C-alpha positions as CSV (number, residue, x, y, z in Angstrom):
1,M,-53.9,25.8,24.2
2,A,-52.3,23.0,22.6
3,Q,-48.6,22.7,23.0
4,T,-46.2,22.1,20.1
5,A,-43.9,18.9,20.6
6,A,-40.4,19.8,21.2
7,Q,-38.5,19.3,17.9
8,P,-35.3,16.8,18.2
9,S,-31.9,18.6,18.3
10,Y,-29.6,18.3,15.3
11,A,-27.5,15.9,17.2
12,A,-30.5,13.7,18.1
13,K,-31.6,13.4,14.4
14,V,-27.9,12.4,13.4
15,Y,-27.7,9.7,15.9
16,K,-31.1,8.4,15.4
17,A,-30.7,8.4,11.7
18,V,-27.9,5.6,12.2
19,G,-30.1,3.7,14.6
20,F,-29.0,4.8,18.1
21,T,-31.5,5.5,20.6
22,K,-29.1,6.9,23.2
23,A,-26.9,9.8,22.6
24,Y,-24.1,8.4,24.9
25,N,-24.1,5.3,22.8
26,F,-23.5,7.2,19.6
27,W,-20.7,9.4,21.0
28,L,-18.9,6.1,22.2
29,W,-19.2,4.8,18.9
30,A,-18.1,8.0,17.2
31,S,-15.1,8.3,19.5
32,L,-14.1,4.5,18.4
33,S,-14.5,5.3,14.8
34,L,-12.6,8.5,15.0
35,G,-9.9,6.8,16.9
36,L,-9.7,3.3,15.3
37,G,-10.9,4.6,12.1
38,G,-8.7,7.7,11.7
39,F,-5.7,5.6,12.8
40,T,-6.2,2.9,10.2
41,M,-6.9,5.5,7.6
42,L,-3.6,7.3,8.3
43,R,-2.0,4.0,7.8
44,L,-3.3,2.8,4.7
45,R,-0.2,4.1,3.0
46,F,1.9,1.6,4.9
47,L,0.4,-1.0,2.4
48,D,3.4,0.2,0.2
49,L,6.1,-1.2,2.1
50,Y,8.9,0.5,0.2
51,G,6.9,3.7,-0.6
52,G,5.0,4.4,2.8
53,L,6.0,2.2,5.6
54,C,9.8,2.2,5.0
55,G,10.0,5.1,2.3
56,R,13.8,5.9,3.2
57,A,14.7,2.9,1.1
58,T,13.5,4.6,-2.1
59,G,14.7,8.2,-1.2
60,G,11.7,9.3,0.9
61,S,11.2,9.1,4.8
62,D,10.1,6.2,6.9
63,G,6.4,6.0,8.1
64,A,7.7,3.4,10.9
65,V,9.3,4.2,14.2
66,P,13.0,5.0,13.6
67,G,14.7,1.6,13.4
68,E,11.8,-0.7,12.6
69,C,12.6,-0.8,8.9
70,F,15.9,-2.6,9.6
71,Y,14.0,-5.8,10.2
72,Y,11.1,-5.2,7.7
73,L,13.4,-4.6,4.9
74,Q,15.1,-7.9,5.2
75,P,13.3,-10.8,3.4
76,G,12.1,-13.4,5.9
77,R,9.7,-13.8,8.7
78,Y,9.6,-10.0,9.9
79,Q,9.0,-8.7,6.5
80,L,6.1,-11.4,5.8
81,G,4.8,-10.7,9.3
82,I,4.2,-7.1,8.9
83,M,3.0,-7.3,5.3
84,V,0.4,-9.9,6.4
85,H,-0.5,-7.9,9.4
86,L,-1.1,-4.6,7.5
87,A,-3.0,-6.3,4.6
88,C,-5.3,-8.0,6.9
89,V,-5.9,-5.5,10.0
90,L,-6.4,-2.3,8.0
91,P,-9.5,-3.5,6.0
92,A,-10.7,-5.7,9.0
93,S,-10.8,-2.5,11.2
94,L,-12.8,-0.4,8.9
95,M,-15.4,-3.2,8.3
96,A,-15.4,-3.8,11.9
97,L,-16.5,-0.2,12.5
98,A,-19.6,-0.8,10.4
99,Q,-20.8,-3.8,12.4
100,F,-21.5,-1.3,15.3
101,V,-23.9,0.5,13.5
102,P,-27.5,-0.2,14.6
103,A,-28.9,0.8,11.3
104,F,-26.7,-1.4,9.3
105,R,-27.7,-4.4,11.5
106,R,-31.4,-3.8,11.4
107,R,-31.7,-2.9,7.7
108,A,-29.3,-5.3,6.1
109,L,-28.9,-8.2,8.5
110,G,-27.4,-10.6,5.9
111,A,-24.8,-7.9,5.0
112,H,-24.1,-7.5,8.5
113,R,-23.2,-11.1,8.9
114,V,-21.1,-11.5,5.7
115,N,-19.2,-8.4,6.6
116,G,-18.7,-9.8,10.2
117,Y,-17.4,-13.1,9.0
118,V,-14.9,-11.4,6.6
119,A,-13.8,-8.9,9.0
120,T,-13.1,-11.9,11.6
121,A,-11.3,-13.9,8.9
122,L,-9.0,-11.0,8.2
123,A,-8.4,-10.4,11.9
124,V,-7.3,-13.8,12.7
125,P,-4.0,-13.8,10.5
126,A,-3.6,-10.0,11.3
127,T,-3.4,-10.9,15.1
128,L,-1.4,-14.1,14.6
129,S,1.3,-12.0,12.4
130,T,1.8,-9.7,15.4
131,L,3.1,-12.7,17.5
132,V,5.6,-13.4,14.5
133,I,7.0,-9.9,14.6
134,A,6.8,-9.1,18.3
135,R,10.2,-10.5,18.7
136,R,11.9,-7.5,17.1
137,A,9.0,-4.8,17.0
138,M,9.8,-1.8,19.0
139,G,12.9,-3.1,20.5
140,G,11.3,-6.5,21.2
141,G,11.7,-6.4,24.9
142,L,9.8,-8.8,27.2
143,D,7.4,-6.0,28.1
144,T,6.5,-5.5,24.5
145,Q,6.3,-9.2,23.8
146,S,4.1,-10.1,26.7
147,M,1.8,-6.9,26.0
148,V,1.3,-8.2,22.3
149,G,0.6,-11.8,23.4
150,L,-1.8,-10.7,26.0
151,L,-3.8,-8.3,23.5
152,A,-3.7,-11.1,20.8
153,I,-5.3,-13.6,23.5
154,I,-7.9,-11.2,24.4
155,F,-8.8,-10.2,21.0
156,L,-9.1,-13.8,19.5
157,Y,-10.8,-15.3,22.5
158,A,-13.4,-12.6,22.3
159,N,-13.9,-12.9,18.5
160,F,-14.3,-16.9,19.0
161,R,-16.9,-16.2,21.8
162,G,-18.6,-13.6,19.6
163,I,-19.1,-15.8,16.6
164,S,-20.1,-19.0,18.8
165,S,-22.8,-16.6,20.4
166,A,-24.0,-15.5,16.9
167,R,-24.2,-18.9,15.8
168,R,-26.5,-20.0,18.8
169,H,-28.6,-16.7,18.2
170,Q,-27.5,-15.3,21.4
171,V,-27.7,-11.7,20.5
172,E,-26.8,-10.0,23.7
173,Q,-23.7,-12.0,24.4
174,H,-22.8,-11.7,20.7
175,R,-22.7,-7.9,21.2
176,A,-20.8,-8.0,24.4
177,W,-18.0,-10.2,23.1
178,M,-17.7,-8.3,19.8
179,L,-17.4,-5.0,21.6
180,R,-14.8,-6.7,24.2
181,A,-12.8,-7.8,20.9
182,W,-12.7,-4.5,18.8
183,V,-13.0,-1.8,21.7
184,N,-10.1,-3.6,23.7
185,A,-8.2,-3.9,20.0
186,G,-8.5,0.0,20.1
187,A,-6.0,0.2,23.1
188,I,-3.5,0.4,20.1
189,V,-4.5,3.9,19.5
190,T,-4.8,4.9,23.2
191,M,-1.3,3.7,23.8
192,R,0.0,6.1,21.1
193,V,-1.4,8.9,23.2
194,I,0.2,7.5,26.4
195,I,3.6,6.8,24.4
196,T,3.5,10.6,23.4
197,L,3.2,11.8,27.1
198,S,5.6,9.2,28.3
199,V,8.3,10.2,25.9
200,M,7.8,13.9,26.5
201,F,8.0,13.5,30.4
202,M,10.7,11.0,30.5
203,S,13.0,12.8,27.9
204,Y,12.4,15.9,30.1
205,S,13.5,14.0,33.3
206,G,16.5,12.5,31.3
207,G,19.0,9.7,32.1
208,Y,17.2,7.1,30.2
209,Y,19.2,4.7,28.0
210,Y,18.1,1.8,25.8
211,V,20.1,-1.2,24.5
212,Q,20.3,-1.4,20.6
213,P,22.0,-3.8,18.3
214,C,25.0,-2.4,16.4
215,A,23.4,-3.8,13.1
216,K,20.5,-1.7,13.6
217,L,22.5,1.3,14.4
218,E,24.3,1.1,11.1
219,H,21.3,0.8,9.3
220,M,19.9,3.9,10.9
221,L,23.1,6.0,10.7
222,E,23.5,4.6,7.1
223,G,27.2,3.5,7.4
224,R,30.0,1.9,9.3
225,N,32.0,5.3,9.7
226,A,29.1,7.1,11.2
227,T,28.3,4.4,13.6
228,L,31.7,4.2,14.9
229,T,32.0,7.8,15.4
230,Q,28.9,7.8,17.6
231,Y,29.2,4.5,18.9
232,P,32.9,3.2,18.9
233,E,31.8,0.3,21.3
234,C,30.4,-1.2,18.0
235,A,34.0,-1.8,16.8
236,P,33.7,-5.7,17.8
237,F,30.7,-6.0,15.5
238,F,32.3,-4.6,12.5
239,S,35.5,-6.7,13.1
240,G,33.5,-9.7,13.3
241,E,34.4,-10.6,16.9
242,D,30.9,-10.0,18.1
243,P,28.3,-10.1,15.3
244,D,25.6,-9.8,18.2
245,R,27.0,-6.7,19.7
246,H,24.6,-4.4,21.6
247,V,25.3,-0.9,23.0
248,A,23.4,1.5,25.2
249,V,21.9,4.4,23.4
250,R,20.7,7.7,25.1
251,A,16.8,7.7,25.0
252,T,15.3,11.2,24.3
253,V,12.8,12.9,21.7
254,F,14.6,16.2,22.5
255,T,17.2,15.5,19.8
256,D,17.7,15.5,16.1
257,S,19.2,11.9,16.4
258,L,16.4,9.3,14.9
259,V,18.5,6.7,17.0
260,E,17.9,8.5,20.2
261,K,14.2,9.1,19.4
262,G,13.7,5.5,18.4
263,S,15.2,4.3,21.6
264,M,13.0,6.3,23.7
265,I,9.9,5.2,21.9
266,N,11.1,1.6,22.2
267,L,11.8,2.1,25.9
268,V,8.1,3.1,26.8
269,F,6.1,1.0,24.1
270,G,5.4,-1.9,26.1
271,T,4.5,-0.3,29.4
272,S,2.3,2.1,27.5
273,G,0.6,-0.9,25.7
274,W,-0.1,-2.5,29.0
275,L,-1.6,0.4,30.5
276,A,-3.8,1.0,27.5
277,I,-5.1,-2.6,27.5
278,F,-5.9,-2.0,31.4
279,I,-7.7,1.2,30.5
280,H,-9.9,-0.4,27.8
281,V,-10.7,-3.6,29.5
282,I,-11.9,-1.8,32.7
283,G,-13.7,0.5,30.5
284,T,-15.5,-2.1,28.3
285,E,-16.6,-4.1,31.4
286,I,-18.0,-0.8,33.0
287,Y,-19.9,0.1,30.0
288,L,-21.3,-3.5,29.3
289,Y,-22.5,-3.6,32.8
290,Y,-24.5,-0.5,32.7
291,T,-26.1,-1.3,29.1
292,S,-26.8,-4.9,29.6
293,T,-30.4,-6.0,28.8
294,E,-30.3,-8.2,32.0
295,R,-29.4,-5.3,34.3
296,K,-32.0,-3.2,32.7
297,T,-34.6,-5.8,33.1
298,A,-33.7,-6.4,36.6
299,K,-33.6,-2.6,37.5
300,S,-37.3,-2.4,35.8
301,V,-38.6,-5.2,37.9
302,K,-37.2,-3.8,40.9
303,I,-38.8,-0.2,40.2
304,Q,-42.2,-2.0,39.5
305,Q,-41.8,-4.0,42.7
306,K,-41.1,-1.0,44.7
307,G,-44.5,0.7,43.2
308,V,-46.6,-2.4,44.1
309,N,-45.1,-2.4,47.6
310,G,-45.9,1.3,47.8
311,A,-49.3,0.7,46.8
312,L,-49.9,-2.2,49.2
313,K,-48.8,0.0,52.0
314,A,-51.0,3.0,50.9
315,E,-54.1,0.6,51.2
């Protein structure tokens, strides 16, 4: 009796419909899409600086981490930097996700190329603008500045190598470098998970402080009197004796104080970013190693050679 061929599962139908031949490739792409794509979609409202990112300026609530809008609401390099960053990185991220869909590459190669060039063209100013705001972003500590700088170098270099490989029609190398670019860029999502865990653990442990400028505290507490009540050490700032006065602020999320919550996030931001970058770089290289065409070819040749050697011994 003839046996009926096994019908593909619903999951197999889904991943094959978008061009994937292996389930694990589809699930990795889906994870990146849900992570980076979801993260991006939730931040589209930040394109409205006064209504979404810094909503407190118009009577709402800030979407940014407490204290960040002190710099973003002041006309100048930091406001321009964050506006350029958001206007470029959000569309670039959504466009980049489409680039990793096999069906899109195979059925619309021209659109794939155009979409890729536009995404890269947007990604460059998006990345450079992070270097502009890094001095003040999330406290602007050296850990944060160096982390932002490293991720910018990794991302820009990988994009450059990816575009160069595409122009030379080196498809395998192009794939590898663009994966390095965007999967490593996804570290910004992973670091949010690490930040959440870190702030909970460190707040529970207690005893952490972060130095904040009095000008920023005045912005967050919305007034001189409230600032002096909670931080009397800021008196030299208000008297004009020390315009750059900084004071130690308790860092914890187990509080109603936005100042203390923001300080805890500032404290762990840079370190969390470094750890996330490490995880993504190592993970990407492991994935590329096990999925590279060269390795698969070498493995196939090795298996065939073993078969030939076995046949010769049998003779």
